[in-house]
py3Dmol code that shows the C-alpha trace and the ligand (Angstrom):
import py3Dmol

protein = """\
ATOM      1  CA  MET A   1       3.138 -32.595 -14.066  1.00  0.00           C
ATOM      2  CA  SER A   2       3.417 -31.963 -10.380  1.00  0.00           C
ATOM      3  CA  GLY A   3       2.009 -35.223  -9.542  1.00  0.00           C
ATOM      4  CA  ILE A   4      -1.367 -33.998  -8.241  1.00  0.00           C
ATOM      5  CA  THR A   5      -4.419 -33.347 -10.347  1.00  0.00           C
ATOM      6  CA  GLU A   6      -6.328 -29.999 -10.222  1.00  0.00           C
ATOM      7  CA  GLU A   7      -9.203 -31.777  -8.653  1.00  0.00           C
ATOM      8  CA  ALA A   8      -7.134 -33.152  -5.873  1.00  0.00           C
ATOM      9  CA  GLU A   9      -5.595 -29.686  -5.387  1.00  0.00           C
ATOM     10  CA  ALA A  10      -8.924 -28.210  -4.928  1.00  0.00           C
ATOM     11  CA  THR A  11     -10.351 -30.796  -2.561  1.00  0.00           C
ATOM     12  CA  THR A  12      -7.177 -31.156  -0.485  1.00  0.00           C
ATOM     13  CA  ARG A  13      -6.737 -27.434  -0.110  1.00  0.00           C
ATOM     14  CA  GLN A  14     -10.399 -26.938   1.048  1.00  0.00           C
ATOM     15  CA  ASN A  15     -10.178 -29.970   3.431  1.00  0.00           C
ATOM     16  CA  ILE A  16      -6.829 -28.783   4.959  1.00  0.00           C
ATOM     17  CA  GLU A  17      -7.994 -25.319   5.347  1.00  0.00           C
ATOM     18  CA  GLU A  18     -11.116 -26.439   7.116  1.00  0.00           C
ATOM     19  CA  GLN A  19      -9.138 -28.809   9.228  1.00  0.00           C
ATOM     20  CA  ILE A  20      -6.585 -26.088  10.298  1.00  0.00           C
ATOM     21  CA  ARG A  21      -9.363 -23.540  10.930  1.00  0.00           C
ATOM     22  CA  SER A  22     -11.143 -25.974  13.230  1.00  0.00           C
ATOM     23  CA  VAL A  23      -8.013 -26.266  15.353  1.00  0.00           C
ATOM     24  CA  VAL A  24      -7.096 -22.646  15.499  1.00  0.00           C
ATOM     25  CA  PRO A  25      -9.746 -20.109  14.213  1.00  0.00           C
ATOM     26  CA  ARG A  26      -7.375 -17.814  12.357  1.00  0.00           C
ATOM     27  CA  ASP A  27      -7.228 -16.448   8.848  1.00  0.00           C
ATOM     28  CA  LEU A  28      -5.237 -18.412   6.420  1.00  0.00           C
ATOM     29  CA  LEU A  29      -3.239 -17.724   3.333  1.00  0.00           C
ATOM     30  CA  PRO A  30      -4.040 -19.994   0.376  1.00  0.00           C
ATOM     31  CA  THR A  31      -0.888 -21.757   1.465  1.00  0.00           C
ATOM     32  CA  SER A  32      -2.362 -22.082   5.018  1.00  0.00           C
ATOM     33  CA  ALA A  33       0.069 -19.907   6.944  1.00  0.00           C
ATOM     34  CA  TYR A  34      -1.557 -18.029   9.836  1.00  0.00           C
ATOM     35  CA  ALA A  35      -2.514 -14.465   9.316  1.00  0.00           C
ATOM     36  CA  PRO A  36      -0.319 -12.195  11.511  1.00  0.00           C
ATOM     37  CA  ILE A  37      -3.129 -10.795  13.585  1.00  0.00           C
ATOM     38  CA  PRO A  38      -6.282 -12.759  14.257  1.00  0.00           C
ATOM     39  CA  GLY A  39      -9.367 -11.340  12.588  1.00  0.00           C
ATOM     40  CA  ILE A  40      -7.556  -8.634  10.739  1.00  0.00           C
ATOM     41  CA  TYR A  41      -9.196  -9.460   7.475  1.00  0.00           C
ATOM     42  CA  ASP A  42     -12.735  -9.492   8.927  1.00  0.00           C
ATOM     43  CA  VAL A  43     -14.958  -6.690   7.779  1.00  0.00           C
ATOM     44  CA  GLY A  44     -14.968  -3.867  10.335  1.00  0.00           C
ATOM     45  CA  TRP A  45     -12.074  -5.232  12.448  1.00  0.00           C
ATOM     46  CA  LYS A  46     -11.389  -2.683  15.343  1.00  0.00           C
ATOM     47  CA  LEU A  47      -9.218  -4.689  17.837  1.00  0.00           C
ATOM     48  CA  TRP A  48      -6.621  -1.865  17.759  1.00  0.00           C
ATOM     49  CA  LYS A  49      -9.118   0.446  19.581  1.00  0.00           C
ATOM     50  CA  GLU A  50      -8.833  -1.750  22.661  1.00  0.00           C
ATOM     51  CA  LEU A  51      -5.047  -1.760  22.838  1.00  0.00           C
ATOM     52  CA  PRO A  52      -3.170   0.390  25.385  1.00  0.00           C
ATOM     53  CA  GLU A  53      -1.828   3.108  22.912  1.00  0.00           C
ATOM     54  CA  ALA A  54      -5.001   3.480  20.905  1.00  0.00           C
ATOM     55  CA  ASP A  55      -5.189   7.150  21.638  1.00  0.00           C
ATOM     56  CA  PHE A  56      -1.795   7.664  19.898  1.00  0.00           C
ATOM     57  CA  ALA A  57      -3.038   5.753  16.769  1.00  0.00           C
ATOM     58  CA  ARG A  58      -6.281   7.826  16.867  1.00  0.00           C
ATOM     59  CA  GLU A  59      -4.386  11.194  17.143  1.00  0.00           C
ATOM     60  CA  MET A  60      -2.145  10.278  14.195  1.00  0.00           C
ATOM     61  CA  ARG A  61      -5.149   9.456  12.065  1.00  0.00           C
ATOM     62  CA  GLU A  62      -6.592  12.879  12.866  1.00  0.00           C
ATOM     63  CA  PHE A  63      -3.258  14.569  12.117  1.00  0.00           C
ATOM     64  CA  ASP A  64      -2.827  12.685   8.777  1.00  0.00           C
ATOM     65  CA  ASP A  65      -6.534  13.445   7.872  1.00  0.00           C
ATOM     66  CA  SER A  66      -5.804  17.175   8.305  1.00  0.00           C
ATOM     67  CA  ILE A  67      -2.863  16.877   5.945  1.00  0.00           C
ATOM     68  CA  ILE A  68      -4.924  15.003   3.446  1.00  0.00           C
ATOM     69  CA  ASN A  69      -7.916  17.399   3.651  1.00  0.00           C
ATOM     70  CA  GLU A  70      -5.712  20.478   3.056  1.00  0.00           C
ATOM     71  CA  ASN A  71      -3.903  18.792   0.117  1.00  0.00           C
ATOM     72  CA  LYS A  72      -6.412  16.419  -1.176  1.00  0.00           C
ATOM     73  CA  GLU A  73      -5.871  16.568  -4.972  1.00  0.00           C
ATOM     74  CA  TRP A  74      -2.037  16.100  -4.332  1.00  0.00           C
ATOM     75  CA  VAL A  75      -2.133  13.397  -1.695  1.00  0.00           C
ATOM     76  CA  MET A  76      -4.526  11.578  -3.992  1.00  0.00           C
ATOM     77  CA  ARG A  77      -2.038  11.833  -6.832  1.00  0.00           C
ATOM     78  CA  TYR A  78      -4.109  14.374  -8.860  1.00  0.00           C
ATOM     79  CA  SER A  79      -6.944  11.776  -9.181  1.00  0.00           C
ATOM     80  CA  PRO A  80      -9.535  14.662  -9.188  1.00  0.00           C
ATOM     81  CA  MET A  81      -7.966  15.771 -12.346  1.00  0.00           C
ATOM     82  CA  LEU A  82      -8.426  12.316 -13.792  1.00  0.00           C
ATOM     83  CA  ALA A  83     -11.965  12.301 -12.405  1.00  0.00           C
ATOM     84  CA  ASN A  84     -12.824  15.428 -14.455  1.00  0.00           C
ATOM     85  CA  GLY A  85     -11.289  14.064 -17.561  1.00  0.00           C
ATOM     86  CA  GLU A  86      -8.750  16.747 -18.053  1.00  0.00           C
ATOM     87  CA  LEU A  87      -5.826  14.488 -18.758  1.00  0.00           C
ATOM     88  CA  SER A  88      -5.409  13.115 -22.304  1.00  0.00           C
ATOM     89  CA  LEU A  89      -5.032   9.401 -22.833  1.00  0.00           C
ATOM     90  CA  GLU A  90      -1.392   9.927 -23.525  1.00  0.00           C
ATOM     91  CA  GLN A  91      -0.939  11.833 -20.195  1.00  0.00           C
ATOM     92  CA  VAL A  92      -2.825   8.923 -18.438  1.00  0.00           C
ATOM     93  CA  LYS A  93      -0.471   6.441 -19.869  1.00  0.00           C
ATOM     94  CA  LEU A  94       2.602   8.369 -18.780  1.00  0.00           C
ATOM     95  CA  SER A  95       1.182   9.026 -15.379  1.00  0.00           C
ATOM     96  CA  GLU A  96       0.458   5.450 -14.810  1.00  0.00           C
ATOM     97  CA  LEU A  97       3.811   4.298 -16.081  1.00  0.00           C
ATOM     98  CA  GLN A  98       5.449   6.772 -13.578  1.00  0.00           C
ATOM     99  CA  SER A  99       3.262   5.336 -10.863  1.00  0.00           C
ATOM    100  CA  TYR A 100       4.207   1.676 -11.799  1.00  0.00           C
ATOM    101  CA  LEU A 101       7.921   2.706 -11.481  1.00  0.00           C
ATOM    102  CA  GLY A 102       7.169   3.880  -7.842  1.00  0.00           C
ATOM    103  CA  VAL A 103       5.186   0.994  -6.634  1.00  0.00           C
ATOM    104  CA  ASP A 104       7.307  -1.849  -8.154  1.00  0.00           C
ATOM    105  CA  ASN A 105       9.981  -1.383  -5.616  1.00  0.00           C
ATOM    106  CA  PHE A 106       7.506  -1.282  -2.638  1.00  0.00           C
ATOM    107  CA  PRO A 107       8.074  -4.807  -1.337  1.00  0.00           C
ATOM    108  CA  ILE A 108      11.939  -4.221  -1.254  1.00  0.00           C
ATOM    109  CA  THR A 109      11.507  -1.005   0.748  1.00  0.00           C
ATOM    110  CA  ILE A 110       9.094  -2.802   3.114  1.00  0.00           C
ATOM    111  CA  VAL A 111      11.305  -5.881   3.765  1.00  0.00           C
ATOM    112  CA  ASN A 112      14.240  -3.606   4.643  1.00  0.00           C
ATOM    113  CA  HIS A 113      12.440  -2.813   7.973  1.00  0.00           C
ATOM    114  CA  VAL A 114      12.437  -6.520   8.951  1.00  0.00           C
ATOM    115  CA  TYR A 115      16.152  -6.372   9.751  1.00  0.00           C
ATOM    116  CA  HIS A 116      15.618  -3.684  12.313  1.00  0.00           C
ATOM    117  CA  ASN A 117      12.749  -5.640  13.925  1.00  0.00           C
ATOM    118  CA  LEU A 118      14.254  -9.189  14.237  1.00  0.00           C
ATOM    119  CA  LYS A 119      13.890  -9.105  18.089  1.00  0.00           C
ATOM    120  CA  ASN A 120      10.078  -8.653  17.996  1.00  0.00           C
ATOM    121  CA  LYS A 121       8.685 -11.758  16.487  1.00  0.00           C
ATOM    122  CA  GLU A 122       5.240 -10.351  15.981  1.00  0.00           C
ATOM    123  CA  VAL A 123       6.356  -7.236  14.182  1.00  0.00           C
ATOM    124  CA  ARG A 124       8.862  -9.162  12.117  1.00  0.00           C
ATOM    125  CA  ASP A 125       6.161 -11.436  10.945  1.00  0.00           C
ATOM    126  CA  ILE A 126       3.843  -8.600  10.202  1.00  0.00           C
ATOM    127  CA  ILE A 127       6.492  -6.974   8.057  1.00  0.00           C
ATOM    128  CA  LEU A 128       7.114 -10.188   6.171  1.00  0.00           C
ATOM    129  CA  ARG A 129       3.501 -10.805   5.579  1.00  0.00           C
ATOM    130  CA  HIS A 130       3.029  -7.151   4.376  1.00  0.00           C
ATOM    131  CA  THR A 131       5.862  -7.593   2.028  1.00  0.00           C
ATOM    132  CA  ALA A 132       4.440 -10.783   0.696  1.00  0.00           C
ATOM    133  CA  GLU A 133       1.002  -9.137   0.054  1.00  0.00           C
ATOM    134  CA  GLU A 134       2.653  -6.359  -2.075  1.00  0.00           C
ATOM    135  CA  VAL A 135       4.565  -8.840  -4.209  1.00  0.00           C
ATOM    136  CA  GLY A 136       2.803  -8.846  -7.632  1.00  0.00           C
ATOM    137  CA  HIS A 137       0.533  -5.971  -7.028  1.00  0.00           C
ATOM    138  CA  ALA A 138       2.552  -3.643  -9.220  1.00  0.00           C
ATOM    139  CA  GLU A 139       2.019  -6.241 -12.034  1.00  0.00           C
ATOM    140  CA  LEU A 140      -1.655  -5.522 -11.957  1.00  0.00           C
ATOM    141  CA  LYS A 141      -0.691  -1.949 -12.872  1.00  0.00           C
ATOM    142  CA  ALA A 142       1.585  -3.360 -15.609  1.00  0.00           C
ATOM    143  CA  ASP A 143      -1.474  -5.329 -16.908  1.00  0.00           C
ATOM    144  CA  PHE A 144      -3.287  -1.981 -17.307  1.00  0.00           C
ATOM    145  CA  LEU A 145      -0.383  -0.576 -19.298  1.00  0.00           C
ATOM    146  CA  VAL A 146       0.079  -3.678 -21.340  1.00  0.00           C
ATOM    147  CA  TYR A 147      -3.581  -4.427 -22.154  1.00  0.00           C
ATOM    148  CA  GLY A 148      -4.977  -0.842 -21.828  1.00  0.00           C
ATOM    149  CA  PHE A 149      -2.134   0.901 -23.916  1.00  0.00           C
ATOM    150  CA  GLY A 150      -0.403  -1.936 -25.771  1.00  0.00           C
ATOM    151  CA  LEU A 151       2.908  -1.305 -24.064  1.00  0.00           C
ATOM    152  CA  ASP A 152       5.445  -4.162 -23.949  1.00  0.00           C
ATOM    153  CA  ARG A 153       5.634  -5.476 -20.412  1.00  0.00           C
ATOM    154  CA  VAL A 154       9.378  -6.124 -20.410  1.00  0.00           C
ATOM    155  CA  ARG A 155      10.784  -3.399 -22.609  1.00  0.00           C
ATOM    156  CA  ASP A 156       8.421  -0.454 -21.648  1.00  0.00           C
ATOM    157  CA  VAL A 157       7.168  -1.390 -18.254  1.00  0.00           C
ATOM    158  CA  TRP A 158       9.607  -3.475 -16.269  1.00  0.00           C
ATOM    159  CA  ASN A 159      12.514  -1.527 -17.807  1.00  0.00           C
ATOM    160  CA  GLY A 160      10.832   1.830 -18.231  1.00  0.00           C
ATOM    161  CA  LYS A 161      12.574   4.928 -16.856  1.00  0.00           C
ATOM    162  CA  PRO A 162      11.120   7.664 -14.705  1.00  0.00           C
ATOM    163  CA  ASN A 163      10.219  10.353 -17.173  1.00  0.00           C
ATOM    164  CA  LEU A 164       8.060  12.960 -15.310  1.00  0.00           C
ATOM    165  CA  SER A 165       9.826  13.573 -12.100  1.00  0.00           C
ATOM    166  CA  LYS A 166      11.636  11.514  -9.486  1.00  0.00           C
ATOM    167  CA  PRO A 167       9.621   8.491  -8.541  1.00  0.00           C
ATOM    168  CA  ILE A 168       7.501   8.462  -5.407  1.00  0.00           C
ATOM    169  CA  ASN A 169       9.399   7.133  -2.453  1.00  0.00           C
ATOM    170  CA  PHE A 170       7.056   4.485  -0.774  1.00  0.00           C
ATOM    171  CA  GLY A 171       8.498   3.544   2.518  1.00  0.00           C
ATOM    172  CA  GLY A 172      12.194   4.197   1.622  1.00  0.00           C
ATOM    173  CA  SER A 173      14.739   6.345   3.314  1.00  0.00           C
ATOM    174  CA  PHE A 174      13.647   9.588   4.913  1.00  0.00           C
ATOM    175  CA  PRO A 175      15.692  11.484   7.573  1.00  0.00           C
ATOM    176  CA  ALA A 176      12.710  11.481   9.914  1.00  0.00           C
ATOM    177  CA  ILE A 177      12.332   7.713   9.441  1.00  0.00           C
ATOM    178  CA  ASP A 178      16.011   7.191  10.341  1.00  0.00           C
ATOM    179  CA  ALA A 179      15.574   9.273  13.559  1.00  0.00           C
ATOM    180  CA  LEU A 180      12.456   7.361  14.486  1.00  0.00           C
ATOM    181  CA  ARG A 181      14.149   4.111  13.863  1.00  0.00           C
ATOM    182  CA  LYS A 182      16.659   4.769  16.555  1.00  0.00           C
ATOM    183  CA  GLU A 183      13.858   5.354  19.146  1.00  0.00           C
ATOM    184  CA  SER A 184      11.442   2.736  17.890  1.00  0.00           C
ATOM    185  CA  PRO A 185      12.153   0.378  14.833  1.00  0.00           C
ATOM    186  CA  SER A 186       8.488  -0.951  14.982  1.00  0.00           C
ATOM    187  CA  LEU A 187       7.032   2.516  14.712  1.00  0.00           C
ATOM    188  CA  ALA A 188       9.557   3.288  11.896  1.00  0.00           C
ATOM    189  CA  TYR A 189       8.072   0.332   9.889  1.00  0.00           C
ATOM    190  CA  ALA A 190       4.596   1.282  10.955  1.00  0.00           C
ATOM    191  CA  THR A 191       4.805   4.599   9.034  1.00  0.00           C
ATOM    192  CA  VAL A 192       4.801   2.589   5.895  1.00  0.00           C
ATOM    193  CA  PRO A 193       1.429   0.803   5.970  1.00  0.00           C
ATOM    194  CA  PHE A 194       0.045   3.880   7.940  1.00  0.00           C
ATOM    195  CA  LEU A 195       0.683   6.097   4.821  1.00  0.00           C
ATOM    196  CA  GLU A 196      -1.327   3.597   2.674  1.00  0.00           C
ATOM    197  CA  ARG A 197      -4.443   4.878   4.370  1.00  0.00           C
ATOM    198  CA  ASN A 198      -5.350   7.178   1.467  1.00  0.00           C
ATOM    199  CA  LEU A 199      -5.045   4.517  -1.180  1.00  0.00           C
ATOM    200  CA  PRO A 200      -8.453   2.990  -1.068  1.00  0.00           C
ATOM    201  CA  LEU A 201     -10.242   6.236  -1.754  1.00  0.00           C
ATOM    202  CA  MET A 202      -7.639   7.293  -4.286  1.00  0.00           C
ATOM    203  CA  ASN A 203      -7.920   3.970  -6.324  1.00  0.00           C
ATOM    204  CA  GLN A 204     -11.759   4.228  -6.020  1.00  0.00           C
ATOM    205  CA  ILE A 205     -11.636   7.703  -7.733  1.00  0.00           C
ATOM    206  CA  GLN A 206      -9.055   6.500 -10.320  1.00  0.00           C
ATOM    207  CA  GLY A 207     -10.975   3.297 -11.157  1.00  0.00           C
ATOM    208  CA  ARG A 208     -14.178   5.199 -11.667  1.00  0.00           C
ATOM    209  CA  ALA A 209     -12.564   7.783 -13.810  1.00  0.00           C
ATOM    210  CA  LEU A 210     -10.804   5.305 -15.950  1.00  0.00           C
ATOM    211  CA  ARG A 211     -14.152   3.511 -16.600  1.00  0.00           C
ATOM    212  CA  GLU A 212     -16.383   6.508 -16.973  1.00  0.00           C
ATOM    213  CA  LYS A 213     -14.231   9.183 -18.574  1.00  0.00           C
ATOM    214  CA  TYR A 214     -11.771   7.096 -20.404  1.00  0.00           C
ATOM    215  CA  GLY A 215     -13.864   3.953 -21.255  1.00  0.00           C
ATOM    216  CA  PHE A 216     -11.455   1.224 -20.024  1.00  0.00           C
ATOM    217  CA  PRO A 217     -13.069  -2.166 -19.547  1.00  0.00           C
ATOM    218  CA  ASP A 218     -13.215  -4.144 -16.194  1.00  0.00           C
ATOM    219  CA  LYS A 219     -10.645  -6.631 -17.313  1.00  0.00           C
ATOM    220  CA  VAL A 220      -7.799  -4.021 -17.381  1.00  0.00           C
ATOM    221  CA  LEU A 221      -8.651  -2.335 -14.129  1.00  0.00           C
ATOM    222  CA  GLY A 222      -7.745  -4.985 -11.506  1.00  0.00           C
ATOM    223  CA  PHE A 223      -5.111  -2.840  -9.836  1.00  0.00           C
ATOM    224  CA  TYR A 224      -7.703  -0.116  -8.994  1.00  0.00           C
ATOM    225  CA  ASP A 225     -10.453  -2.296  -8.015  1.00  0.00           C
ATOM    226  CA  LEU A 226      -8.242  -4.427  -5.738  1.00  0.00           C
ATOM    227  CA  HIS A 227      -6.758  -1.259  -4.163  1.00  0.00           C
ATOM    228  CA  SER A 228     -10.169   0.206  -3.510  1.00  0.00           C
ATOM    229  CA  TYR A 229     -10.213  -2.004  -0.371  1.00  0.00           C
ATOM    230  CA  VAL A 230      -6.969  -3.972   0.126  1.00  0.00           C
ATOM    231  CA  ASP A 231      -5.014  -1.168   1.776  1.00  0.00           C
ATOM    232  CA  ILE A 232      -7.623  -0.999   4.474  1.00  0.00           C
ATOM    233  CA  TYR A 233      -5.902  -4.104   5.774  1.00  0.00           C
ATOM    234  CA  HIS A 234      -2.502  -2.492   5.537  1.00  0.00           C
ATOM    235  CA  GLU A 235      -3.512   0.560   7.530  1.00  0.00           C
ATOM    236  CA  ARG A 236      -4.732  -1.995  10.152  1.00  0.00           C
ATOM    237  CA  LEU A 237      -1.266  -3.486  10.457  1.00  0.00           C
ATOM    238  CA  ALA A 238       0.011   0.009  11.266  1.00  0.00           C
ATOM    239  CA  LEU A 239      -2.801   0.799  13.763  1.00  0.00           C
ATOM    240  CA  TYR A 240      -2.117  -2.551  15.496  1.00  0.00           C
ATOM    241  CA  ILE A 241       1.551  -1.942  16.027  1.00  0.00           C
ATOM    242  CA  MET A 242       1.011   1.720  17.037  1.00  0.00           C
ATOM    243  CA  ALA A 243      -1.662   0.851  19.522  1.00  0.00           C
ATOM    244  CA  LYS A 244      -0.086  -2.246  21.104  1.00  0.00           C
ATOM    245  CA  TYR A 245       3.491  -1.370  21.750  1.00  0.00           C
ATOM    246  CA  SER A 246       4.165   1.436  24.141  1.00  0.00           C
ATOM    247  CA  ALA A 247       6.792   3.964  23.048  1.00  0.00           C
ATOM    248  CA  SER A 248       8.321   7.028  24.312  1.00  0.00           C
ATOM    249  CA  LYS A 249       6.967  10.447  23.916  1.00  0.00           C
ATOM    250  CA  LYS A 250       9.911  11.285  21.787  1.00  0.00           C
ATOM    251  CA  ALA A 251       9.126   8.302  19.421  1.00  0.00           C
ATOM    252  CA  HIS A 252       5.483   9.484  19.117  1.00  0.00           C
ATOM    253  CA  GLU A 253       6.803  12.979  18.186  1.00  0.00           C
ATOM    254  CA  LEU A 254       9.208  11.454  15.727  1.00  0.00           C
ATOM    255  CA  PHE A 255       6.382   9.304  14.128  1.00  0.00           C
ATOM    256  CA  ARG A 256       4.324  12.474  13.642  1.00  0.00           C
ATOM    257  CA  ASN A 257       7.273  14.341  12.133  1.00  0.00           C
ATOM    258  CA  ALA A 258       7.851  11.396   9.738  1.00  0.00           C
ATOM    259  CA  ILE A 259       4.274  11.397   8.591  1.00  0.00           C
ATOM    260  CA  GLU A 260       4.520  15.116   7.978  1.00  0.00           C
ATOM    261  CA  GLN A 261       7.670  14.880   6.133  1.00  0.00           C
ATOM    262  CA  ILE A 262       6.704  11.906   3.886  1.00  0.00           C
ATOM    263  CA  ARG A 263       3.380  13.333   3.039  1.00  0.00           C
ATOM    264  CA  ASN A 264       4.905  16.657   2.177  1.00  0.00           C
ATOM    265  CA  GLU A 265       7.474  14.939  -0.006  1.00  0.00           C
ATOM    266  CA  HIS A 266       4.690  13.018  -1.778  1.00  0.00           C
ATOM    267  CA  ILE A 267       2.814  16.188  -2.279  1.00  0.00           C
ATOM    268  CA  GLU A 268       5.788  17.839  -4.014  1.00  0.00           C
ATOM    269  CA  VAL A 269       6.497  14.825  -6.143  1.00  0.00           C
ATOM    270  CA  PHE A 270       2.878  14.626  -7.355  1.00  0.00           C
ATOM    271  CA  GLN A 271       2.689  18.303  -8.052  1.00  0.00           C
ATOM    272  CA  ALA A 272       5.971  18.078 -10.025  1.00  0.00           C
ATOM    273  CA  GLN A 273       4.520  15.122 -12.017  1.00  0.00           C
ATOM    274  CA  TYR A 274       1.311  17.046 -12.735  1.00  0.00           C
ATOM    275  CA  ARG A 275       3.289  20.091 -13.954  1.00  0.00           C
ATOM    276  CA  ALA A 276       5.454  17.891 -16.170  1.00  0.00           C
ATOM    277  CA  LEU A 277       2.249  16.205 -17.560  1.00  0.00           C
ATOM    278  CA  LYS A 278       0.608  19.598 -18.200  1.00  0.00           C
ATOM    279  CA  ALA A 279       3.751  20.858 -19.935  1.00  0.00           C
ATOM    280  CA  LEU A 280       3.639  18.037 -22.563  1.00  0.00           C
TER     281      LEU A 280
END
"""
ligand_1 = """\
1
FE2
Fe -0.540 -2.049 0.384
"""
view = py3Dmol.view(width=600, height=400)
view.addModel(protein, "pdb")
view.setStyle({"model": 0}, {"cartoon": {"style": "trace"}})
view.addModel(ligand_1, "xyz")
view.setStyle({"model": 1}, {"stick": {}})
view.zoomTo()
view.show()
């Protein structure tokens, strides 16, 4: 017993949240911590467009869109192949297990950026908040593997080994990130949430395919449904930092290089995974 009834928890939480909101109108976590950027979870938030370096953020979006459009099926982790039902159930299982192994480490790679951004309180808190929001997300994918395929969470999922190719590197070490960090540690971090911008569409395609082509029920598809919108907010974290903090021309070029390098590596990894799946 924690000493507080569920009814008291519900009413206290509601009252405190209302009380805090009435003092400072900001978004709150269920634990009533302030959201790092006011309004960022509001539908259609566009504050970044009014910030001084908005043109840089806009250009990088266009640049990234051009990479995505030229390599759509690979940036989207061969989800078009899932959508046309060409993968067997066994191939879907292995693909999603491989994907789990890639996303499970994501909070660790994000939080590493905090040690390079301790002097900028706002960026520091954004990184910590982003980290916290990723904790537990991978477990929704574990749920899919456990309840959708009957895998054992601890033996098969948590302690599974990469089996198709090297795991995807989300936000980890890249030479271009290291070079960018020397010029601008906040932009080096911003590459991470910026590169999540393709995930809502990718997960929409995957969720629909897993329902319609493979017959999985809603209750095992939480990961895909949540990620059909949640990374909209994570791209916003990047856009805010990119547009707010002025950086050198060199830093802007290094950011562009980093996006290109990371997208290209992801494309290679997903092509290798797909080839390995098709060879089974
Ligand atoms: Fe995310």
